[in-house]
C-alpha positions as CSV (number, residue, x, y, z in Angstrom):
1,M,72.4,85.4,19.5
2,N,69.6,87.8,18.5
3,L,70.9,91.4,18.2
4,L,69.0,94.7,17.6
5,I,71.1,97.4,16.0
6,V,69.9,101.1,16.2
7,T,71.8,103.8,14.4
8,A,71.0,107.5,14.8
9,C,73.2,110.2,13.4
10,P,70.8,113.1,12.7
11,N,73.4,115.2,10.8
12,G,75.1,112.4,9.0
13,Q,72.6,110.0,7.3
14,V,75.5,108.4,5.3
15,T,77.1,107.5,8.6
16,S,73.9,106.0,10.0
17,V,73.5,103.7,7.0
18,L,77.2,102.9,6.8
19,C,77.2,101.9,10.5
20,S,74.2,99.7,10.2
21,R,75.5,97.9,7.1
22,L,78.9,97.2,8.5
23,L,77.7,96.1,11.9
24,Q,75.0,93.9,10.4
25,A,77.6,92.2,8.1
26,A,80.0,91.8,11.1
27,A,77.2,90.2,13.2
28,E,76.3,87.8,10.4
29,R,80.0,86.7,10.2
30,L,79.7,85.9,13.9
31,G,76.6,83.8,13.3
32,W,74.2,86.3,15.0
33,Q,70.7,87.2,13.9
34,T,70.1,90.9,13.6
35,R,67.4,93.5,13.1
36,V,68.3,97.0,12.1
37,E,66.6,100.4,12.7
38,V,68.1,103.5,11.1
39,H,66.8,106.9,12.3
40,D,66.3,108.5,9.0
41,A,63.0,108.3,7.2
42,R,64.8,108.1,3.8
43,A,67.2,105.4,4.8
44,I,67.1,101.7,5.2
45,G,65.5,99.9,8.1
46,S,62.1,100.2,9.8
47,P,60.9,100.8,13.3
48,L,61.5,97.8,15.6
49,S,58.3,96.2,16.8
50,E,57.6,95.3,20.4
51,A,57.8,91.6,19.6
52,Q,61.3,92.1,18.0
53,I,62.5,94.0,21.1
54,A,61.1,91.4,23.4
55,A,62.8,88.5,21.5
56,A,66.2,90.3,21.4
57,D,69.1,89.1,23.6
58,W,70.6,92.6,23.6
59,V,70.5,96.0,21.9
60,L,73.3,98.0,20.3
61,V,72.7,101.8,19.9
62,V,75.1,103.8,17.8
63,K,74.3,107.5,18.0
64,T,75.7,111.0,17.9
65,G,72.8,112.9,19.6
66,E,69.9,112.5,22.0
67,L,67.7,109.4,21.4
68,P,64.8,108.2,23.6
69,L,65.5,104.6,24.8
70,A,62.6,104.0,27.2
71,R,61.2,101.2,25.0
72,F,64.3,99.1,25.7
73,A,63.8,99.2,29.5
74,G,65.0,95.9,31.0
75,K,66.9,94.8,27.9
76,R,70.7,94.5,27.9
77,L,71.9,97.6,26.0
78,F,75.1,99.1,25.0
79,Q,75.6,102.7,23.6
80,A,78.5,103.9,21.4
81,S,79.6,106.5,18.8
82,P,80.0,105.7,15.1
83,A,83.8,106.2,15.4
84,E,84.0,103.5,18.0
85,A,81.8,101.1,16.0
86,L,83.6,101.5,12.7
87,A,87.1,101.0,13.9
88,D,86.8,97.2,13.9
89,P,83.1,96.2,13.7
90,Q,83.6,92.5,14.6
91,R,85.8,93.0,17.6
92,F,83.6,95.9,18.7
93,L,80.5,93.7,18.6
94,R,82.2,91.0,20.8
95,D,83.2,93.7,23.4
96,A,79.8,95.4,23.3
97,A,78.0,92.1,23.9
98,E,80.1,91.5,27.0
99,R,79.7,95.1,28.3
100,A,76.0,95.5,27.7
101,Q,74.0,96.1,30.8
102,P,70.2,96.0,31.6
103,Y,68.8,99.4,30.7
104,G,66.7,101.5,33.0
105,E,65.9,105.1,33.4
106,S,68.7,105.3,36.0
107,S,71.1,104.1,33.2
108,E,71.0,107.5,31.6
109,P,73.6,109.9,33.0
110,A,72.1,112.3,35.4
111,A,71.3,115.7,33.8
112,N,72.3,117.5,36.9
113,G,76.0,118.3,36.8
114,R,76.4,117.7,33.0
115,R,77.6,120.5,30.9
116,R,75.3,121.7,28.2
117,L,76.0,123.3,24.9
118,V,74.1,124.3,21.8
119,A,75.8,124.9,18.5
120,V,75.2,126.1,15.0
121,T,77.2,125.0,12.0
122,A,77.1,126.7,8.6
123,C,79.5,126.9,5.6
124,P,79.2,128.8,2.3
125,T,77.9,126.0,0.2
126,G,76.1,124.3,3.0
127,V,76.8,120.8,1.6
128,A,79.8,119.2,3.4
129,H,81.5,121.2,6.1
130,T,78.2,122.1,7.7
131,F,77.1,118.5,8.4
132,M,80.6,117.0,8.9
133,A,81.5,119.6,11.5
134,A,78.1,118.9,13.3
135,E,78.7,115.2,13.4
136,A,82.3,115.6,14.6
137,L,81.1,117.8,17.4
138,Q,78.3,115.4,18.4
139,Q,80.7,112.4,18.5
140,A,83.2,114.4,20.6
141,A,80.4,115.6,23.0
142,L,79.3,112.0,23.5
143,R,82.8,110.9,24.5
144,M,83.2,113.9,26.8
145,G,79.8,113.5,28.5
146,I,78.5,116.9,27.3
147,D,74.9,117.5,26.4
148,L,75.0,119.0,22.9
149,Q,72.4,120.0,20.4
150,V,73.5,121.1,17.0
151,E,71.5,123.2,14.4
152,T,72.8,122.8,10.9
153,R,72.2,125.7,8.4
154,G,73.0,124.0,5.1
155,S,71.9,124.3,1.5
156,V,68.5,122.7,2.3
157,G,67.8,125.2,5.1
158,A,68.0,124.9,8.8
159,R,67.7,121.5,10.4
160,N,67.4,120.4,14.1
161,L,66.4,123.9,15.0
162,L,67.3,125.0,18.5
163,D,64.3,125.8,20.6
164,D,64.2,128.6,23.3
165,A,64.3,126.0,26.1
166,A,67.5,124.4,24.8
167,I,69.2,127.8,24.4
168,A,68.1,128.9,27.8
169,A,69.4,125.8,29.5
170,A,72.8,125.8,27.7
171,D,76.0,126.9,29.5
172,A,77.3,128.4,26.2
173,V,76.6,128.7,22.5
174,L,79.1,127.5,19.9
175,L,78.9,129.1,16.5
176,A,81.0,127.0,14.1
177,T,80.2,129.1,11.0
178,D,82.1,130.4,8.0
179,I,79.3,132.8,7.2
180,E,77.2,135.2,9.2
181,V,74.1,133.7,10.9
182,D,71.4,135.4,12.9
183,T,72.5,135.7,16.6
184,S,69.6,137.8,18.0
185,R,68.1,134.7,19.7
186,F,71.4,134.2,21.7
187,A,71.1,137.6,23.4
188,G,72.4,137.3,27.0
189,K,74.2,134.0,26.4
190,K,77.9,133.3,26.3
191,V,79.0,132.7,22.8
192,Y,82.2,131.1,21.3
193,R,82.9,131.5,17.6
194,C,85.1,129.5,15.2
195,G,85.1,128.1,11.7
196,T,83.7,124.8,10.6
197,G,87.2,123.7,9.6
198,V,88.4,124.0,13.2
199,A,85.3,122.2,14.6
200,L,85.7,119.4,12.1
201,K,89.5,118.8,12.7
202,Q,89.6,119.6,16.4
203,P,86.1,118.9,17.8
204,Q,87.1,118.0,21.4
205,Q,89.4,121.1,21.8
206,T,86.6,123.2,20.2
207,L,84.1,122.1,22.8
208,E,86.5,122.6,25.6
209,R,87.2,126.2,24.4
210,A,83.5,126.9,23.9
211,L,82.9,126.0,27.6
212,S,86.0,127.9,29.0
213,E,86.4,130.8,26.6
214,A,82.8,131.8,25.6
215,R,82.0,135.4,26.2
216,P,78.7,137.4,26.2
217,L,77.5,138.0,22.7
218,S,78.6,141.6,22.3
219,E,82.1,140.7,23.6
220,A,82.3,137.6,21.4
221,A,81.6,139.7,18.3
222,S,84.3,142.2,19.2
223,T,86.9,139.5,19.8
224,E,85.9,137.4,16.9
225,G,88.8,138.5,14.7
226,K,91.4,137.7,17.4
227,A,89.9,134.3,18.1
228,A,89.8,133.5,14.4
229,A,93.4,134.6,13.9
230,S,94.6,132.5,16.8
231,S,92.8,129.4,15.4
232,G,93.9,129.9,11.8
233,E,90.5,130.8,10.5
234,K,89.6,133.7,8.3
235,S,87.2,136.4,9.4
236,G,86.2,140.0,8.7
237,P,86.0,140.8,4.9
238,Y,86.7,137.2,3.9
239,K,83.7,135.9,6.0
240,H,81.5,138.7,4.6
241,L,82.4,137.7,1.1
242,L,81.7,134.0,1.7
243,T,78.3,135.0,3.2
244,G,77.4,136.8,-0.1
245,V,78.7,133.8,-2.2
246,S,76.6,131.3,-0.2
247,Y,73.4,133.2,-0.8
248,M,74.3,133.8,-4.5
249,L,74.9,130.1,-5.2
250,P,71.3,129.0,-5.6
251,M,70.8,131.8,-8.3
252,V,73.9,130.6,-10.2
253,V,72.9,126.9,-10.0
254,A,69.3,127.6,-11.1
255,G,70.2,130.1,-13.8
256,G,73.0,128.0,-15.2
257,L,71.0,124.8,-15.5
258,L,68.0,126.6,-17.0
259,I,70.3,128.1,-19.6
260,A,71.7,124.7,-20.3
261,L,68.2,123.2,-20.7
262,S,67.4,125.9,-23.3
263,F,70.3,124.7,-25.3
264,V,68.7,121.2,-25.6
265,F,66.5,122.7,-28.3
266,G,69.5,124.1,-30.1
267,I,72.3,126.5,-29.2
268,E,70.4,129.4,-30.8
269,A,66.9,128.2,-30.3
270,F,66.2,130.8,-27.6
271,K,66.5,133.6,-30.1
272,E,63.1,132.6,-31.5
273,E,60.5,134.5,-29.5
274,G,57.6,132.5,-28.0
275,T,59.4,129.2,-27.9
276,F,59.9,127.1,-24.8
277,A,63.7,127.5,-25.3
278,A,63.2,131.3,-25.2
279,A,61.2,131.0,-22.0
280,L,63.9,128.9,-20.3
281,M,66.5,131.5,-21.3
282,Q,64.4,134.3,-20.0
283,I,64.0,132.6,-16.6
284,G,67.7,131.5,-16.4
285,G,69.6,134.2,-18.2
286,D,67.3,137.3,-17.9
287,A,66.1,136.7,-14.4
288,A,68.3,134.4,-12.3
289,F,71.6,135.6,-13.7
290,K,70.6,139.2,-13.3
291,L,69.8,138.6,-9.6
292,M,73.3,137.1,-9.0
293,V,75.2,140.3,-8.5
294,P,72.5,142.1,-6.5
295,V,72.1,139.1,-4.1
296,L,75.9,138.8,-3.8
297,A,76.2,142.5,-2.9
298,G,73.1,142.5,-0.7
299,Y,74.3,139.7,1.5
300,I,77.8,140.9,1.8
301,A,76.3,144.1,3.2
302,Y,73.9,142.1,5.4
303,S,76.8,140.2,6.8
304,I,78.5,143.5,7.8
305,A,75.6,145.6,9.0
306,D,72.7,143.1,9.5
307,R,69.3,143.9,8.0
308,P,69.8,147.6,7.5
309,G,72.6,146.8,5.0
310,L,70.5,144.5,2.8
311,A,68.6,147.2,0.8
312,P,71.6,149.5,0.0
313,G,73.7,146.4,-0.8
314,M,71.2,145.1,-3.4
315,I,70.7,148.5,-4.9
316,G,74.5,148.9,-5.3
317,G,74.7,145.4,-6.7
318,L,72.0,146.1,-9.3
319,L,73.8,149.3,-10.3
320,A,77.1,147.3,-10.6
321,S,75.3,144.9,-12.9
322,S,73.8,147.6,-15.0
323,L,77.1,149.5,-15.3
324,G,78.8,146.4,-16.5
325,A,81.0,146.1,-13.4
326,G,79.8,142.5,-12.8
327,F,80.7,140.5,-9.8
328,I,83.8,142.5,-9.0
329,G,81.6,145.6,-8.8
330,G,79.0,143.7,-6.8
331,I,81.7,142.8,-4.2
332,A,82.7,146.5,-4.0
333,A,79.1,147.6,-3.7
334,G,78.5,145.1,-0.9
335,F,81.4,146.3,1.2
336,I,80.6,150.0,0.5
337,A,77.0,149.6,1.5
338,G,77.7,147.4,4.5
339,Y,80.3,149.5,6.1
340,T,78.4,152.7,5.3
341,A,75.2,151.3,6.9
342,K,77.3,150.2,9.9
343,A,78.9,153.6,10.3
344,I,75.6,155.4,10.1
345,A,74.1,153.0,12.7
346,R,77.0,153.6,15.0
347,W,77.6,157.3,14.7
348,V,74.3,159.0,13.7
349,R,72.5,159.9,16.9
350,L,68.8,160.7,17.0
351,P,66.3,161.7,19.7
352,D,64.8,158.6,21.4
353,S,61.5,159.4,19.8
354,L,63.1,159.1,16.3
355,E,65.5,156.3,17.0
356,A,63.0,153.7,15.7
357,L,63.2,155.4,12.3
358,K,66.9,154.7,11.9
359,P,66.8,151.1,10.7
360,I,63.8,151.5,8.4
361,L,64.4,155.0,7.0
362,I,67.6,156.8,7.9
363,I,70.1,154.0,7.3
364,P,68.6,152.6,4.0
365,L,68.2,156.1,2.6
366,L,71.6,157.4,3.4
367,A,73.5,154.2,2.8
368,S,71.7,153.6,-0.6
369,L,72.4,157.2,-1.6
370,I,76.1,157.0,-0.7
371,T,76.5,153.6,-2.3
372,G,74.7,154.5,-5.4
373,L,76.7,157.7,-6.0
374,A,79.9,155.9,-5.3
375,M,79.1,153.2,-7.9
376,I,78.0,155.7,-10.5
377,Y,80.7,158.3,-10.2
378,I,83.7,156.5,-8.7
379,V,83.7,152.7,-8.7
380,G,81.5,151.6,-11.6
381,S,83.4,152.6,-14.7
382,P,86.9,151.6,-13.6
383,V,85.7,148.2,-12.3
384,A,83.7,147.7,-15.5
385,D,87.0,148.3,-17.5
386,V,88.8,145.8,-15.3
387,L,86.1,143.1,-15.6
388,Q,85.9,143.6,-19.4
389,S,89.7,143.3,-19.7
390,L,89.6,140.1,-17.5
391,T,86.8,138.6,-19.6
392,Q,88.6,139.4,-22.9
393,F,91.8,137.9,-21.5
394,L,90.0,134.7,-20.5
395,D,88.3,134.5,-23.9
396,S,91.4,135.2,-26.0
397,M,94.1,133.5,-24.0
398,G,96.2,130.9,-25.8
399,S,96.4,127.3,-24.9
400,T,99.5,127.8,-22.7
401,N,97.8,130.5,-20.6
402,A,94.6,128.4,-20.4
403,I,96.6,125.4,-19.2
404,L,98.4,127.4,-16.6
405,L,95.1,129.0,-15.3
406,G,93.5,125.6,-15.2
407,A,96.4,124.1,-13.3
408,L,96.3,126.9,-10.8
409,L,92.6,126.7,-10.1
410,G,92.6,122.9,-10.0
411,G,95.6,122.9,-7.6
412,M,94.0,125.5,-5.4
413,M,90.9,123.4,-5.0
414,C,93.1,120.6,-3.5
415,V,95.3,122.6,-1.1
416,D,92.9,122.8,1.9
417,L,89.8,120.9,0.8
418,G,87.1,123.4,1.6
419,G,89.4,125.9,3.4
420,P,90.1,129.5,2.4
421,I,92.3,128.7,-0.6
422,N,89.7,126.3,-2.0
423,K,86.9,128.7,-1.4
424,A,88.9,131.6,-3.1
425,A,89.3,129.6,-6.3
426,Y,85.7,128.5,-6.2
427,A,84.3,132.1,-5.6
428,F,86.5,133.4,-8.4
429,S,85.1,130.9,-10.9
430,V,81.5,131.3,-9.7
431,G,81.8,135.1,-10.2
432,L,83.0,134.7,-13.8
433,L,79.8,132.8,-14.6
434,A,78.0,136.2,-14.5
435,S,80.3,137.3,-17.3
436,S,79.6,134.2,-19.4
437,S,83.1,132.8,-18.7
438,Y,82.4,129.1,-18.2
439,A,85.8,127.4,-18.7
440,P,87.3,128.3,-15.2
441,M,84.2,126.8,-13.5
442,A,84.8,123.6,-15.3
443,A,88.4,123.4,-14.3
444,T,87.6,124.3,-10.7
445,M,84.9,121.7,-10.2
446,A,86.9,119.0,-11.9
447,G,89.9,119.7,-9.8
448,G,87.9,119.7,-6.6
449,M,86.5,116.2,-7.4
450,V,90.0,114.7,-7.6
451,P,91.1,114.3,-3.9
452,P,88.2,112.2,-2.6
453,I,88.0,110.1,-5.7
454,A,91.7,109.5,-5.6
455,M,91.6,108.4,-2.0
456,A,89.0,105.8,-2.9
457,I,91.4,104.6,-5.7
458,A,94.4,104.5,-3.4
459,T,92.5,102.4,-0.8
460,V,91.8,99.8,-3.6
461,L,95.3,99.9,-5.1
462,A,97.2,99.7,-1.8
463,R,94.6,97.9,0.2
464,R,97.1,96.4,2.7
465,K,98.5,99.8,3.6
466,F,95.1,101.0,4.9
467,A,93.2,100.0,8.1
468,Q,89.7,98.6,7.7
469,S,88.2,101.9,8.8
470,E,90.2,103.8,6.2
471,R,89.1,101.4,3.4
472,Q,85.5,102.0,4.4
473,A,86.1,105.8,4.5
474,G,87.6,105.5,1.0
475,K,84.4,104.1,-0.3
476,A,82.4,107.0,1.2
477,A,85.0,109.5,-0.1
478,G,84.6,108.2,-3.7
479,V,80.9,108.8,-3.6
480,L,81.4,112.3,-2.1
481,G,84.0,113.0,-4.8
482,L,81.5,112.2,-7.6
483,C,79.2,114.8,-6.0
484,F,82.0,117.4,-6.0
485,I,82.4,117.4,-2.2
486,S,86.2,117.8,-1.8
487,E,85.8,117.5,2.0
488,G,85.4,113.7,1.5
489,A,89.3,113.5,1.6
490,I,89.6,115.4,4.9
491,P,89.9,112.3,7.1
492,F,92.9,111.2,5.0
493,A,94.5,114.7,4.8
494,A,94.1,115.2,8.5
495,K,95.9,111.9,9.3
496,D,98.6,112.2,6.6
497,P,98.8,115.8,5.3
498,L,102.4,115.7,4.1
499,R,101.6,113.0,1.6
500,V,97.9,113.5,0.8
501,I,98.0,117.2,0.1
502,P,100.9,117.3,-2.4
503,A,99.6,114.2,-4.2
504,S,96.1,115.8,-4.4
505,I,97.6,119.1,-5.7
506,A,99.4,117.2,-8.5
507,G,96.2,115.5,-9.6
508,G,94.0,118.5,-9.2
509,A,96.5,120.7,-11.3
510,L,96.6,118.0,-14.0
511,T,92.8,117.8,-14.2
512,G,92.4,121.6,-14.2
513,A,95.0,121.9,-17.0
514,L,93.4,119.2,-19.1
515,S,90.0,120.7,-18.7
516,M,91.1,124.1,-19.9
517,Y,93.2,122.5,-22.7
518,F,90.1,120.5,-23.9
519,G,88.1,123.7,-23.9
520,C,85.5,122.4,-21.4
521,K,82.8,124.8,-20.3
522,L,80.5,124.3,-17.4
523,M,77.2,126.1,-16.9
524,A,76.5,125.1,-13.3
525,P,78.8,125.6,-10.3
526,H,77.9,122.4,-8.4
527,G,76.6,118.9,-8.8
528,G,79.7,116.9,-9.8
529,L,79.3,114.3,-12.4
530,F,75.5,114.4,-12.0
531,V,75.4,117.6,-14.1
532,L,76.3,115.4,-17.0
533,L,72.8,114.1,-16.9
534,I,71.6,117.5,-18.1
535,P,72.1,118.0,-21.8
536,N,74.5,120.8,-22.7
537,A,75.3,121.6,-19.0
538,I,78.9,120.9,-20.1
539,N,80.4,120.6,-23.5
540,H,83.0,118.0,-24.4
541,A,81.6,115.7,-21.7
542,L,83.9,112.7,-22.6
543,L,87.0,114.8,-22.6
544,Y,85.9,116.3,-19.2
545,L,85.5,112.8,-17.8
546,L,89.0,112.0,-19.2
547,A,90.5,115.0,-17.4
548,I,88.9,113.9,-14.0
549,V,90.0,110.3,-14.5
550,A,93.6,111.3,-15.4
551,G,94.0,113.5,-12.3
552,S,92.3,111.1,-10.0
553,L,94.5,108.2,-11.2
554,L,97.6,110.3,-10.8
555,T,96.8,111.2,-7.2
556,G,95.5,107.8,-6.3
557,V,98.5,105.9,-7.7
558,L,101.0,108.5,-6.3
559,Y,99.5,108.3,-2.8
560,A,99.3,104.5,-3.0
561,L,103.0,104.4,-3.7
562,I,104.1,106.9,-1.0
563,K,101.6,105.9,1.7
564,Q,103.2,104.3,4.8
565,P,101.6,101.0,5.8
566,E,99.4,101.1,8.9
567,A,101.1,99.5,11.9
568,Q,99.5,96.2,12.6
569,P,98.9,95.1,16.2
570,M,101.0,92.1,17.3
571,T,98.8,89.0,17.8
572,V,99.6,85.6,19.1
573,E,97.5,82.8,17.7
574,A,97.0,79.6,19.6
575,R,98.1,76.5,17.6
């Protein structure tokens, strides 16, 4: 049998490639000939030719979004989601071959009567939750017969941008975001808000709520806190803080790695003026790191008061930095500037002829003045003293205190795998980088890598206890873990939380404690093991690897022991 396999998961390129590989291998075991097309220019596969389509017996399309299929008109075709295809690829192929029907324009579900949604997903780091939530929503929409377009606003910028026509045609807008995003283009539309965590874990319920509970944009904003509380998501100040952290991260990554590169020429080589090491330090330490706190404060204020809060927030953040108040002062400045700008916008009334001056003159002027005076005369000095005491404590703490702090940070990274507790530990460690405290960041990143790596280990050690789909998910989780994407363990934690989470916390705490005990210091807040490729990005690299391996083995072995075997279906074989 000659089979064409087409996979298209726009927000999950790893899933596209994984589906194509597994289905191709299953087809070969059945003795079928295959051709593969993966809809990702950077992935495997190439566009199918007309001759290949004509010679095919049938076509299998595995997708999570819209995909033109007119070229397959007249061919037997079957469509499915990745979740359906990966459960048992060989059995799936047999069933799909029997159920495939000749494709024509009438084969597509009629647009009339179908519910339409557009969605935006965004998380603070823009690496994992953003794309995993988008893919989960698309798969659920495919099963429910909902037309869904998802825009992802990740670390690489916005992808699959929603156009005006799609927004206008949608019944409602779903904002699955942990940070603030621009909503001006959704004016007049019904909007439903939730976090990426809810969308990832409960995609079908989220889509149903978006269609039934969406409210006009102004009402959706006013009821956001209640909706978040009812769904277990954080909102308000926490969301504003995460927005600031998400915009600050690129500064921290760039600055930290440039400082590490300057150390390649010697730890003190940057002190010699005119050298390349000095130039790297000037870019990373004098420029990027000095922008960290102003950007943090500016985008906290932006999250609260929109664009009018940006200028006073950045001014307050720069003052916090110059006063020695660091990231704690920057957080304070951001909230002061944001809520001051919001209050001025709401309560200061001007004649209609002068109202246009408010966002460009009145609000920036008054909010910057109030924020600046508050930082200089009220907030700056006390916060600077607190930060200095914290920095001195971190630098001078004995091995026992260091181990306890490392265990705490490493364990927190494993509690909710990208949730509020995980993000709180991460934000704390990132903020300390501005004060040249690098050890907590090392413990935090190492601890966050443990759960997904450990799940990969467990699926190998206790192979018989896991279904085929879980073993494949374990391989993907291992790769994500090496990249410091804790969310790779979410499929396992969602299915078996009472065993996965305690085992992960134990391993994460061990890794964090060992990292602090070994005195590991990390210059960059992301990148996983790949930061080891940059000289001096982390000291004691071998001991750091030992800490990660020890924690991952502890969690992996522990979960392999306590995991309950998957119930196997009863089969009767003909003799």
